[in-house]
N, C-alpha and C positions, 0 to 999 in steps of 0.2 A: 731168732734174727741170723739168718746168715753170717758167713764170717767175708763175704765178699759188702752186707752193707755197713756191719762194724766196720771195715778197713774204709771203706769210704770216710765215714763221717770222722776219721783222724783226724785233726788240724793237718795243715802242709806242715806247718813246719815240726810237727811231730811223724809224718810219712820222708821228711827229704829226711830224719833223726834216723827210723826203721831202715831204708834206702843205704843208708854209711855204710851203719853195721852190718848187714845182712852182704853189705856189699866184700866189707873188710875181715866176716868170719868166711866165707867161702877165696876171700883169695891166699887167707892162712894156711886150710888147707889146700888148698892146693900147691904149696910151698912146700907144703908135709911131703907131700902125693900121699895114697896112688895118685895117676893122670885120670878124669873122669871128660872127656869131653863135652855130655852135653852137659853136667853140671859148670863143669869153666867157665861154655857158655856163657853162663849167665852172669860171669867177671862184668868183661865193659861193660855187659847192657842196664846192669844197676849202677856201675860206675859213673854213667851218660844221665843217665834219668835222676841220682844223687845229684849233681851239678846243677842238672836244670835247677830244683824245685830250692838247692840251697840258694839258686842267685838270686832267679825269682821271691822266694821269702826275705831277702836283706835287702833285697831291691824296692821288695815294693815297701820294706821298714822306713830304708833310706827314701825311698820322694814322701815318704806322708811326716820323716822328721822337718823334712827341708818345706813343705806344701805346709807344715805347721811355726815354722823358724819364718818362713816370707809374710805370711796373715799376721804376724809382726812385726817383719817388717811394713807393710803397710799402715795398722795402726798407728806407728811412730810418726809416718812420712804424713800418711793423713793428716795427723796432729799437728803439724810444723806446717800442710798445706792451709788450714783452719786458723789456725794461730795469726801468720803472716796478714789472711785475708783477712781479719778482724779486725789486726792492726794498721792496715792502706785504710778501710774503709773508716772507721772510729776515725784516722786523722784525715782524714776527706770532709767527715759529716762535722768537727771540731771549726776546722778550718772554714769551712760553708756557711757556719754560726756566727762567727768571730763578725760583731758591732766597727762599724767606721774602718772595714777596710776594700782595700779597693781590688783586692783578688776573692773573695763569697763568695762572689757571686761567678766564677771561671770555676774556683772548685768546687762547688756546687754539680756543676755544669761537668767536671769529672767524676765524681762520684759516680752521676745518675750513665756516666757514659759507662762506666766502669762495673759497674753493678745494678743498672738497671731494675733487678725485682727484688734488690736489699741482697741481705745474703743467705738465704731461704735453700742454691744450694748446696749451705757446708751437713744435710742433714741426707742428700742423696746419695745415692751409691759412689761407688769412689772414681770410677770411668766420667760419668756425669757430672759430678762434683768437678773434676779436674779440667774436661770439655771446660764449661766454664769459666774455673778461674783462667784458663788459657788464653778467655780468651779476651778477659777483665788486663789481665799483664803485657798482650797486646796495644788493648789501648793507654793503659797507663806505657806505654815505653814509646807511641806515637809519635814525631818530630811535631806534633803541631800542638802536643802538649806538654814538651818541653818547660817554656817559658812557667805553667802557670806550675809545675811541681819548681823550678827553684825561683819562684816567686813567695812561693809559702813555705821552704826551708824542706822541702819532704825528705826524708835519710832513702837517698837511690840503691844501698843497696839493703832495703828491706826486698826491693823487685830483685834482689838477684838470689838472695836467702826463699823466696818463694818459691823463684826458677827451678832453685836444689831440690827443694823437696819436693816439688811436681812432678822431674823430675825421677827422684827417687822412692814415687809412690808407684809415675810406672812403671817401672822395673822390677816395680818386688811382686807389684800386681800381676804381669807378663812370667814372672819368674814362678809365682804360685801355680797361673792357669798348666806352664809346662811342666811343674811338678806333680798336678794333678794327673795329668796325661799322662807322663808318666808311673805313675803309678796303677792307671787303667789300663798300661798294656803290660804289666806285671801281672795284675789279674788274673784278664787272659789268658798268656803265660802260661802263668802258674798250670791254669787249670785243667792245657791243655798235659800238659809234663804229671797234672795228678792222674789227668787218662793212661796216661803215659805209666805212672808209677801203680795203677790197681792192673795195669797187664800180666804189665813182666814182675808182676808177685804174683800175682796170681799161680802165672805158670812153672814160677821159681817154687813154690805150695803144695802144687799137686805131682809135681817132678820129684821132691825129695821127699814126699809122703809115701812114692809110688818105688822109690829106692831099696826101702827098706824090709828083708824077705820077712814073714812070719818064723819065730824062731833070731832071725840075728840079731842078738841085744846091743852087740857094740855098734853095728848098721846103725839102728835103733836112733840108741843116745846120741849117735854123731849127728844124725837128721834133727830128733830135736832141739841140741846147743845151736846147731848150721840157721834154726829157725826161730829160736828163743828172740830177738830180739821181737819179732812183728808178734810172737804167742803170746807174750807177756804183755806189750804193749794194746793186743787186743783183753785179753786179760783186765787189764785194770778198768778198760773204757768199760766192758760188761760189767765188770763192781760198781765204777761213777755209774753208771744208769741206773744200776740197782737199786744204789740205795735214793738217788732223785727221788727213785718212780717211791721206794715203802715213806721217801719222808711225804708224801704228794696227798699216799693216800693214808695216810695212818690219825687216824683224828684226834685229835686233843680230849683230856676225860672228862667228863664233868664236871663241874662246878662242886662240893661238896655242900647237904643240906645243913642249912644254918638251923643251931637247937631249937628246938623251940623252948621258954620258960612255963611252968605250971601256972 
């Protein structure tokens, strides 16, 4: 496998770490001198590429963490919406079944208007459920139904609780979609930064390997030290890949034959 292919298979975080270490090595060498313009020109390139990779690694992780947190918010808010919808539906159902009540028929009619299909929407996708609950909430708050709610002593604060959980559910769902979009943006931009990494690190490696004349042991040692973050990571990745390949191809020993009895 070529070094370019091996380098491409490193993770984005590994690329960022390697790039930052290469930058630090070259910056330290430049401070000690002597000046080497062709080599020193890589310092700002490595710094820019490392910063890009670091930002997209962190940004993707942050977006993923936010997405998980918003998913938890959605679940909790949805549980609240489900609970208050059940409370309201059950209350109207009970009042609609009350014997000898002058308001039972009105309660039944209001329940049918607010929840025409019952509570089947509770198992639907959050946006679909919320849309139906908003319709139910609008019906329950319609002025023409206020006398019925008052007559059956319906707790009006339940409608406030339902509306609060609906708003939180909608916002959490929107925030999760935004976090998913942010994560996707970091993935795309991170791929571009990885392409830049392959270019700048590849050019750096070729230059450093060509700057050491045969027999100049000091320059060769310096070149090895400068590229050590890259070469060490590639060697480790190669060793891990070989170990995995060995485990895949290694066959278990056949079981020992059972002893025979005379």
